[in-house]
N, C-alpha and C positions, 0 to 999 in steps of 0.2 A: 667257759660256759657254766653259769650257776643256775641250775633249773629250779632250785628251791627259792632263791632270792635274786632273780635276774635284774640287770639294769635294763630299763625299758626306754626305747626311743619312740616318741610320738611325732610323726611327720604330718604337719598341718596343725601344730600345737596352738596357733593363734586363732584358729577357727572355733566356732561354737562347740562342736563335739570334741575337738582337740583339747580345749580348755577343760571341758567336763571330765574327759578321760584322764587328763593329767592330774586333776584334783582327786578323782576317785582312786587312781593308782597310788598316789602319795598318801592320802589320808585313810583310805579304807584298807588298802593292802600293804601299806608301809614300805613301798618300793621306791627305789631311786629312779627318777624319770628325767630324761633329757628331751628337750623339745627342739624341733627344727621347722621353720616356716619362713618363706620369703617375706611375709608381712611383718615378721618380728626381727628387727635388726639385731636384737640381743640373743637370738637363738643360736644353737650350735650348728656347725656345718654338717653336710651329709657325710663327709669323710670322717668327722669325729664320731657321728652316730654309728657308722659301720665299724669303726675300730673299737668302740667301748661297749655298745649295747648288745645284749643277748636276744632281746625281743624287739621287733620293729612293728609298730601299729600305724597303718596308713589311713589318714583321715582327710584326704584331699577331696576337692569337689569332683563330682561324677565325671565331668568332661575331661578332667586332667588326671584322674586316678591311675588309669592304665599306663600313661606316659611317665608319671612320677615313679611308679613302681618299676617300670622298665629301666629308668635311669639308675635306680638303686641296684637292680639286677646286674647291669653292666659294670657298676662300681664294685660289686660285692666280691666277685671271684670266689675263691675257695672259702672265704670267711663265712659265707652264708651256710656252709655245711653244718655249722654248730648253732645256727640261729632258728628262731621261730618268727614267721612273718604272718601278721594278721591285717585285715582291712575292715573298715566299717562303712563301706560304700553302699548306696541304695540299689546298685546292680551288682551282679556277682560273676557273670561269665567272663567278661574281659579282665577285671581286677584279679580274679583267682588264676586265670590263665597266665597273666603277667607275673604273678608271684611264683608260679610253678616253673617259670623259666630260670629262676634261681635254684640253688641247691638246698634252700631252707625248708623246714617243715612249714606247712601252709594250712591256715584255717580262715575262711571268709565269714565275717559276722555282719549282721544287719539288724541293729536295734530299730524296732518299728515305732519309733517316737522321736520327736525332737529332743535335744538335750533336756532332761527333766530338771526341775528345781529340787527334787528329792536327791538324797545321796546315792541311791541305787536305782536299778530299773525294776524294782518290785512292782508287780501288777502289769508290767508291759511285756510284750512279746519280743523275742530276739531270735532271728533265724541263724542257724549255724550250718555252714557248708564246710565240712571237714574234707580236705583234699589230700593232705599228706601229713600224717601225725604218728610219731613213734615215741621218741625220748621225751618230748615236751607234753605228752598227754597229761601227766599229773598237774602240771602248771595250768594247762588250759582248763582242766576240771575245777581247779581251785579258783581260777578267774571267773568261770561261769557261775560257780556257787556264790562267790562274793557279789556278783552283779545282781543276783536274785531275780532274774528275768524268767518268764515262762518260755522255755526253749522249744524250738521247732527245728528239726534237722531236715535238710534238703540238699539236693545237688544244685550246682550253680544254674543249670538249665531249667530245672523245676522252679527254682526261686524266681528267675527273671520272667518266666511265663506267668507265674501267679502275681508277681508285682505289676505286670501289665494290666491286671484286673484290679488288684487291691489298691494300688496307688494311681496308676495312669488313668484308668477308666473313671475312677471316682473323682479324681481331680478334674479331668476333662468335663465330666458332667456338671460339676459345680462352676467351673470357669465359664462354660457355655451359659449356665443360668445367670451368672453375674453379667456377662456380656448382653444377655437378653434383657435384663432389668435396665441396663444402661440404654439399650436401644428403645425401650418402651417408656422411658422416663417422662416424656411429654404427656403420655396417656395415664400413667399410674403414679408418677411422682418418684421422689427419692426413696431408697429403701427405708429410711427413717419414717417417711410418710405412710409406708405400707405396713410397717411393724405393728401399729395399733390394731390392725385387722387380722393379726397372725393366728394361724393354727399352730399346733405343736410341730407338725411336719415342716411348715414354712420356716418357723423359727430355727429348727435344727439345721435346715439347709442354709439359712442365712448365716448361722454361726459357722458352718463349714466354709462358706464363701469368704467370710471375714477372716477366718483363720488362714486360709490360703493367701488371700490378698495382703495380709499383714506380714507374711513370711518373706524369706529371702527369694526374690524372683528367680535367681539362677538355679536354685534347687528344684523348683517346680518346672522350670524349663527343661532342665536336664533329665528329670524323670520322664518327660514326654519324648525327648529327642535322643536320650542316651541308651535306651533299651530297645533292642532289635525286635522284641516281641510286641511292642506297642502298636505299630501301624495296623496289624491284623485285627487287634482288639478294637481299635477305633473304627476300622472298616465295618465290623459287625455292629458296633454301637450305632454308627451312622445309618446302617441298613435297617436296624430295628426302629430307629426314630422315623425313618422314611415310611416304613410300613404303618407305624402308628399315625403319622400325619395323613397317609392315604385313607386309612380307615375312618378317621374323624372327618376328613374332607368329604367323604361320601354320605355323611349324615346318617340317617337311620339304616341305610343299606350297609353301612360299615360296622354296625354294632356287633353282629355275630362274629365277624373276623376279629374284632377287638376283644371280645370276651374269650374267644378260643385262644388267641395267640398271646395275649397280655395278662390274662387272669387265670384261665383254667389250666393251660399247659405249664406255666411257671409254678402254679400252686402244687401240681402233681410233682414237678421236679424238686421243689423245696422239701416237700414231705411234711407231714403233720407235726412231727417233733420240732423241726427247725422253725416252722411257722409259729408254734406255740411259744417257744423260747424267745423268738424275736419279738413277737407281739407283747409279751410280758415285759421285756427289756424296754421297749418303746414306751409303754405305760409308765414305767419307773422313771425314765428320763423326763417324760411329760410332767409328772408330779414334781420332779426336781426343778424344772424350769418354772413351774407355777410358784414353788416356794421361793425361788431366787428373785422372782418379780415382786414379792411382798415387801413394801417399803418399811413396814413396822418390824424392824429386825435389829439385832445387835450382832456384831462380829467381834470375837474376842480371841486374842493370842494368849496362850498359857505358857509363860516362860520356863516353867519347871516341867520337864518331860519325865514324869514319874507317876506311878499308880496313885490314884486318888485326886489328881489335879482337877479333872473334870467334875468329880463328885463335889469338891469344895465350891466350885462355881455354881453347880446346880442347887446347892444348899441356899445360896443367896436368893435365887429365884423363888425357892420354896418359902423362905422367910419373908419375902416381899409379897407373897400371894399372887405370883405371876405364873400362869399356866402355859407350858410350851406346846407349840403346834408342830415344830420340826427342828431337827438338829442336823447340820451338815458340816463336814470338815473338808478343807481344801488348803492349798498353799498360796501365799501371797507371791508377787513377783520376786521378792527377796528370798523366797523359799521357806518362810515361816508357816507352820501349821496354824490355821485359825478355825474356830468353830463359829458357825452362823446359826443364830437362833431366831425363829419366828414364834409368834404368840397367838393364842386363841383370842378372838375379839370379845368384848371391846378392849382396845389397847390405849392406855393413857400415856401419851408421849412424854409428858412431864415426869411421870413415874419412871419411865424407862431411862430418862436422863439421870434421875436420882440413883437408879440401880447401877448405871454405867459409872457414875462417880464413886459409888461404894466399891465396885470391883477394882477400879484403879487405886483408890485410897488404901484398901486393905492388902494390896499387892497380890491378889488372887490371879489377876490377868491384866492384860492391856487391851482396852476397848479400841477397835480400829475405826477410823473415820469419824 
């Protein structure tokens, strides 16, 4: 057992999170990583991982996670006494219970994001369910520090209860909206036909629908079906939608019930501080969406990640007499950071093309698109 520089085995190494974790552990933490995955014919066997690895990280699909862990527990024997077992499943009760059937030290982890294009989880939330941890605590603390996530500690039961709301309820609401749009297509048209009439609220919801429907269907299915706390939450969501429908169907006679149950009581429950913060965040996102819809824009990748790179780019705009309206940074599908600039009108497109050529020619950055 090498607590300071352990050999790590990633079970599910061919999956999206398994690949991200493998790269993170090798590049960010400089650790030796062995992968095991039925989808990867070149991966190591379970027996090899058990014999060599000090740390096992389970990154299996939700529906298979507990069974995969149980197989390793049956294989482990006394070997697990010196090991640390972790999982990154979206539910926690069953996987953590399965890991505790071994003699390993056990921590359940749930990164609240898809595998990021960034090298760490900085700015994202990760839930930590510490179940049995003694000798391996320094390594776990080092791992969590390297991940740079915003950490939230919880029990497995607390985690699954909250995930039934944070994930399952939210996904269910947007899936129902997507199904409703499909059912109403003859009356209102395709989502692309509706989008020109958008409000910021509708656009945000449509973005969520698109995000879910673009993802791995098995993940979203398992979030609904793999968490025992979900049916009760969906029962309550359905009940509330029924009450809303009843109030609206009554016409003016239902207005008082609507105001009381769906506006006044929730307003008191949320509290003024939460409402103020949420409303401000909504406005910020609304401004962002408005900026992103501006067609008169340039997106630039700065290849040199050093202080002063952005300033050199801004000097070009100043020299060309172009006034900036907004600056936003994000990552491309390949993980490159790029800056998107919009400009105060009037905007001369020929002038922007000239500026783009200058940025490329001088090696300051690479204009995208």
